[in-house]
Kinemage of the C-alpha trace (Angstrom):
@kinemage 1
@onewidth
@group {chain A} dominant
@subgroup {mainchain}
@vectorlist {calphas} color= white
{ca unk a 1} P 30.217 28.982 53.684
{ca unk a 2} L 33.395 27.135 54.600
{ca unk a 3} L 34.557 23.726 53.410
{ca unk a 4} L 36.671 22.032 56.053
{ca unk a 5} L 37.816 18.599 57.162
{ca unk a 6} L 35.150 16.410 58.775
{ca unk a 7} L 35.329 16.206 62.576
{ca unk a 8} L 33.714 13.542 64.755
{ca unk a 9} L 31.309 16.146 66.147
{ca unk a 10} L 29.939 16.635 62.597
{ca unk a 11} L 28.488 13.114 62.268
{ca unk a 12} L 25.150 13.926 63.989
{ca unk a 13} L 24.536 16.507 61.227
{ca unk a 14} L 26.050 14.519 58.342
{ca unk a 15} L 24.106 11.312 59.055
{ca unk a 16} L 20.594 12.779 58.484
{ca unk a 17} L 21.722 14.289 55.167
{ca unk a 18} L 23.290 11.021 54.044
{ca unk a 19} L 20.281 9.010 55.256
{ca unk a 20} L 17.869 11.216 53.296
{ca unk a 21} L 19.954 11.021 50.112
{ca unk a 22} L 20.412 7.248 50.353
{ca unk a 23} L 16.758 6.537 51.117
{ca unk a 24} L 15.625 8.606 48.136
{ca unk a 25} L 17.508 6.126 45.898
{ca unk a 26} L 18.116 8.870 43.351
{ca unk a 27} L 21.807 9.549 43.910
{ca unk a 28} L 23.814 6.618 45.271
{ca unk a 29} L 23.508 2.894 44.863
{ca unk a 30} L 23.863 2.295 48.625
{ca unk a 31} L 21.339 0.077 50.418
{ca unk a 32} L 18.455 2.410 51.409
{ca unk a 33} L 18.244 0.613 54.769
{ca unk a 34} L 21.844 1.488 55.662
{ca unk a 35} L 22.325 1.727 59.424
{ca unk a 36} L 24.140 4.715 60.934
{ca unk a 37} L 27.203 2.535 61.604
{ca unk a 38} L 27.237 1.142 58.053
{ca unk a 39} L 26.748 4.636 56.653
{ca unk a 40} L 29.608 5.999 58.709
{ca unk a 41} L 31.877 3.214 57.469
{ca unk a 42} L 31.129 3.932 53.796
{ca unk a 43} L 31.098 7.741 54.087
{ca unk a 44} L 34.083 8.573 56.293
{ca unk a 45} L 37.082 8.164 53.995
{ca unk a 46} L 40.201 6.821 55.707
{ca unk a 47} L 43.571 8.516 55.176
{ca unk a 48} L 45.128 9.246 52.818
{ca unk a 49} L 41.626 10.112 51.574
{ca unk a 50} L 39.549 12.833 53.151
{ca unk a 51} L 35.977 13.600 54.184
{ca unk a 52} L 34.947 17.256 54.336
{ca unk a 53} L 31.877 19.249 55.284
{ca unk a 54} L 30.451 22.493 53.946
{ca unk a 55} L 29.428 24.599 56.926
{ca unk a 56} L 27.607 27.886 57.403
{ca unk a 57} L 27.140 29.238 60.934
{ca unk a 58} L 28.076 25.836 62.424
{ca unk a 59} L 25.370 24.094 60.367
{ca unk a 60} L 26.525 21.308 58.054
{ca unk a 61} L 25.007 21.922 54.618
{ca unk a 62} L 26.738 19.083 52.795
{ca unk a 63} L 29.676 16.736 52.725
{ca unk a 64} L 32.123 15.104 50.331
{ca unk a 65} L 34.439 12.137 50.517
{ca unk a 66} L 37.532 12.073 48.349
{ca unk a 67} L 40.141 9.391 47.780
{ca unk a 68} L 42.036 7.132 45.433
{ca unk a 69} L 39.659 5.382 43.048
{ca unk a 70} L 41.650 2.130 42.798
{ca unk a 71} L 44.904 0.839 44.211
{ca unk a 72} L 47.954 -0.187 42.225
{ca unk a 73} L 48.065 0.798 38.558
{ca unk a 74} L 44.809 2.759 38.957
{ca unk a 75} L 45.995 4.873 41.871
{ca unk a 76} L 46.609 7.914 39.646
{ca unk a 77} L 42.837 8.494 39.462
{ca unk a 78} L 40.822 10.045 42.269
{ca unk a 79} L 37.137 9.627 43.093
{ca unk a 80} L 34.699 11.706 45.115
{ca unk a 81} L 31.107 11.570 46.329
{ca unk a 82} L 28.917 14.472 47.409
{ca unk a 83} L 25.776 15.030 49.485
{ca unk a 84} L 23.851 18.257 50.080
{ca unk a 85} L 21.031 18.842 52.569
{ca unk a 86} L 17.658 19.255 50.874
{ca unk a 87} L 17.217 22.770 52.263
{ca unk a 88} L 20.642 23.857 50.998
{ca unk a 89} L 20.338 22.673 47.395
{ca unk a 90} L 20.670 25.285 44.676
{ca unk a 91} L 22.864 27.485 46.894
{ca unk a 92} L 26.282 26.477 45.543
{ca unk a 93} L 27.079 23.908 48.222
{ca unk a 94} L 27.662 21.065 45.771
{ca unk a 95} L 29.742 23.333 43.545
{ca unk a 96} L 31.921 24.388 46.495
{ca unk a 97} L 32.419 20.759 47.543
{ca unk a 98} L 33.289 19.722 43.990
{ca unk a 99} L 35.793 22.562 43.587
{ca unk a 100} L 37.392 21.606 46.891
{ca unk a 101} L 37.645 17.959 45.774
{ca unk a 102} L 39.173 18.877 42.416
{ca unk a 103} L 41.733 21.171 44.081
{ca unk a 104} L 42.563 18.522 46.679
{ca unk a 105} L 43.113 15.905 43.960
{ca unk a 106} L 45.191 18.278 41.826
{ca unk a 107} L 47.418 19.192 44.797
{ca unk a 108} L 48.108 15.489 45.356
{ca unk a 109} L 49.050 14.828 41.749
{ca unk a 110} L 46.056 12.788 40.609
{ca unk a 111} L 45.715 12.643 36.823
{ca unk a 112} L 41.921 12.742 36.895
{ca unk a 113} L 38.748 12.136 38.856
{ca unk a 114} L 36.242 9.367 38.151
{ca unk a 115} L 32.715 9.063 39.483
{ca unk a 116} L 31.815 5.396 39.752
{ca unk a 117} L 28.143 5.049 40.553
{ca unk a 118} L 25.541 7.703 39.944
{ca unk a 119} L 21.893 6.737 39.662
{ca unk a 120} L 20.526 7.536 36.180
{ca unk a 121} L 17.663 9.469 37.813
{ca unk a 122} L 20.132 11.942 39.330
{ca unk a 123} L 20.100 14.372 36.392
{ca unk a 124} L 21.910 17.103 38.339
{ca unk a 125} L 24.898 14.847 39.051
{ca unk a 126} L 24.869 13.217 35.626
C-alpha cells in the first residue's frame, strides 16, 4: 500500500468511499445528502493543506485531508480527517493514513493535531 497525494483522477474512487461514510452518519457530522460537488469541496483540502489517498494496485482504499485547524493564533495546530473503504477496514489503511498525516504535520512544524468533529458512535476513531 502506498499513501500519495490525491490526483484528480482519484475522485471517482474517493467519492463512493466518502459518500458511504457520510451516509452512515457514524463518523462525520456532514450532511448525509451531500452532493458529489459539495463533498469534493469539503474533502479536497486546498494548499497549503493536502489531500492524500492510500492505494494498492491502483485501487483507492482510503483518503485523508490534512491542514491548518484555525488561522491566526491557532495556526500552530493541524487537523486531519480520514476515510477508509468498507472492504479495506481492519487492514491498516487508517493507521497508514494517520501516520502520514502526523509526519506531514511534524515536518511543517505544527505543535499538535486536533480532531474537531467525530460522531460519538464512531468508537474506532474515538
